[in-house]
N, C-alpha and C positions, 0 to 999 in steps of 0.2 A: 707966626710960628718961627722959632729960631732954627738954625741949621742943626744944632745939637738935638733939639726936640724931634725934628724930622728924622734924624738918624736913629734915634731911640725907637720911634714909632715903626720905622722900617725893620729894624732888628726884631722887635717884638712881633711884627707881622710874620716874619719867617719862623720865629719860635712857635707861634700858633699853628702855622701850616705844618711844621714838622711834627708837632704833637697832636695834630688832628687825627681822627679815627681813619681818615682816608690814607694816611701814611703809617701811623703806628700799628694799625690793624694788619698791614701787609708786611711789616718788618720781619715777623717770624718766618713767613714763607720765603722771603728774600734771603734771610740768613741760612735757612735749610738749603736753598738752592746753592748759595755760595759754598757752603761746607761740602756739598756733593761735587760741585764744579771743580773745586780746588783739588779733589782727589783723582780727577780724570786725567789720564795720560795724553790722549789725543784731543786736546782742547779745540784745535782748529776744526776737526770733523764734528765735534759736538756742537760748536757754535753754528756751523753750517746747518746742521739738522735743527737746532733750536730756533734759529732765525727763520728758516724756511717752513717750519712745521705749521700745519693748519689744524692740528689737534687743539680743541677748545681749551683744554686745561693748560697746555703749553702757551697758547696765545695769551690767556689771562695772566699767567705767570710772567711772560715777557712784558706785558703792559705794566704790571706792578713793578718790575725791576726798573724799567725805563722811567716810570713816574718818579720813583725814589731817586734814581740817579739825576734826573732832570731837576728835581728840587735842590739836590746838593750842588748841581751846576749853577743854578740861579743864585743860591746863597753865595757861592764862590765869586760869581760875577759881580754881585752887589758889593761884596767886600772889596774886591779888586778895584772897583770904580769909586770906592770911598763913600758909598751910600749908607753903610751901616756904622754904628757906633763900635769902634775897635774894642773897647773894654767889654761892652755887653756881648759883642760877637764872640770874643775869646772865652768869656765865662760860660757861654751857652754852646757854641758850635766849635770851639777851639780844638777839642780832642775828637769830636765827631767826624769832621771832614777827613783828617788823615787816617783815622781808624777805618772808616768805610772805604776810602780810596785804596788803602793798602790791601783790603780784602777783595776789592773789585778790580784791582789793577790788571790782572791777567785777563779777566773777562773783557775789560775795556780794550786792552791791546788786541785781543782776538777780534773784537767787533770792528776795530779800526782797520785791521787787515782785511776782514771780510767786506767791509763797506768801501774801502779805499779812501776813507775820510780820516786823515791824521788829526783833525781838529776835534774829533768826537770826545767830549768831556775834557778837553784840554785845560780849560780854566779851572775845573775841579782838581785836575792833576797838579797844575802849577801852584795854586793856592794851598793845597794840601801839603805839598813838599815844603813850601816856604814856612807854613805854620809849624809843621812837624819839626823842622830844623830850628826855627826861632825859639820855640817854647820847649824844645827837647822832649817831645812826646815819645819819639823813637818807635813809631808804628811802621814807618816806611823804611825798608832796608835798601 
């Protein structure tokens, strides 16, 4: 197997995961959560309640959100390490990463404060900003 072939296979692996029912079936709920979260004034208090909640519905939503963010983080890390085909990556995930990062940025920042972990989804942030700037998507302000 050539290096190019390997990179294409890895890229398509992430495309399949992103398009799987495990992810796409949850995107609607994640987007609804984001729309509501971005309207909240006291985000820090909301995150505290959201993270600490034992309510089954909230726990399920929290798992869906972090599964989705973890996938975007994995894709970002693979891209950053050069494991993915640049052309295939940009054609498929190019606008997806900065678009979702821009919508999740406040949520991520509040989670970083709450957890004390400044590295939380840092690769997603770095790659999203780089791609947004390089390809002029202009999702990130």
